[in-house]
C-alpha positions, 0 to 999 in steps of 0.5 A: 500499500505505502512505498518509500523512497530514500536518497543515499544519505537516507538510506545509509543513516536508515541502515545503521540507525533504524528508522527512527523519529530522532533522524528527522528534523523536518517535514515538507508539505507539497503543493496539490490541492485536494490530492493531499487527501490521499495523506491524510492517514500518513498526517494523522500519525506523523507528528501523534504517534511517529514523533511522540515520544521526541523533544526535538525540534521539527520544521514543517515547510509546506506550499499552498496545500502543504502549508494547510497541513503544517498549519495543522501539525504545529496545533496542539492537537494535530490530528483534530485539526487535520480532520477539521481541514479535511471536514471542511475542505470535502464538504466545500460548495460552489454555485455554477460558476464560482468567482475568484473573490468567491473562492478566495472567501471559501478558503478563507472561511477553511482557515479559519474553521481550520483554526478553531478557536485557539490554533493561531496561538497555538502555532505561534506559541508551539516550542516544538513544531515550527511552522514554515509557509511559502507564498509566492509575492507577484511581479509585473503583471501579474500581481494585477487581478484583472484577468486581462493582465494577469494571464498574459504576466502567467503565460510570459512567466511560464515561457520564461521559466521554460527557457530557464527556471532561473528567470522566475526570480524577475516574476514572483519573490519567494517569501517564507513566514515562519514561527522560527528561523529557517535557511533555504537553499535554492539550486536556482539562485532564486532568493528567499525572503523569511518573515515572521507569522503573527497572530495579525497575518497568520490565516493571511499568509496561509491562505496567500499561500493556496492562492491559485492565480486566475482561480483565487484572488491574491492576497494583498498587503499581508500584515506585518510585511512588505506591501505586494500581491501575494499568490500561491507559493507552489508557483515556485516551489509546488513540489520541492527542489530545495535543501534545508540546512539542518538545524539538528545536525548535517545527518539530520533527515527530511520526511516527505509524504507524497502523492507522487514518487516523482516530484515536480519543482514549480507550478509551471514545470508540470509539462516540461518533462525534462525538468527534474529536482537535482538529486542532491536536495534528496539525499537526505529525504525520505519520501512516503507515497500510496502506491499504485496499487492502492491509488488503483484500489481508490474510487474511480482508481484515482487520487483527487484532485481540483477537476473533480469540482467540475467533473462531479456533482457536489454529494458524488465529489463528497462521498467520493473524497470522504471515502478517500479519507477513511482508505488512507488510515490503512497508509498511517497504519502500514506506516508506522508498521513498516517504521518498526520493522526491523527489516525496514530497508528491505521495502526502501527504494531509490528515488526514480527521478 
């Protein structure tokens, strides 16, 4: 049901020390909209059970839906927070032609429901689990809301990205909103600006991290941040091609629950089959991926995605997504079983990109 992939450094450490929670100090969460539902069962056990008996600091880094999950993991009861996010996200219903304003307001509401009474304070005051939300600050035409300007800006930045990913710095700034210090090394020379999460800006930054261009409105002028238009962090960091200088030790590992075995670098790289992440950025990464066999047995034989809003009526979609959220508990159970197996390395595969 669950495939585990690991880079060479990660595999060596696991060979020597077992699949120990103490090895990991970073957790990644990728963009991908409702694709994350297939990871809900893993999210329900990673902090509450796998890391239950550890005390070291954990950096949880996410963009878009991955940032939403990071916000759950950094609350006092991460399982309850994941369940709130899953419930309200899955049960969202729009009219036939929702506007960007409608969708943005809906996401704001989901974020507020995710936080409950005290989630914002819990994230800000969590001494162990530190949340980091990646956001893209738009420049040029992409900073405008009107589609007559925004769409040409998106097409221009996509075209230049196809020539060189380094060109994204002319169109977007990577902004990382955090509850603690973190460092990011980017092989494309795209700089990172680090800002503090506060009570005033946390929901704004979280919503901005998932503000899909042309689908949602961008978030203007986030509190305690430079003026600008903030959009989906996946534009720059979709599935990640980054490294994180680890704070625990240079040998620390990154745990990455992901819906695909082949991560895609940025949002505009989805159609660029030859563009692959740098292998060195995955040397110390362990990726947990639902197997093809598991996915094939889900309703409709696929992972949920945003097109389900258009191809299914609301009752059908909600029933399908709800079923997936139940089925994924088996992945969480299998992960804990594999992690405790003294022969765990026999299950681990090398990355396939």
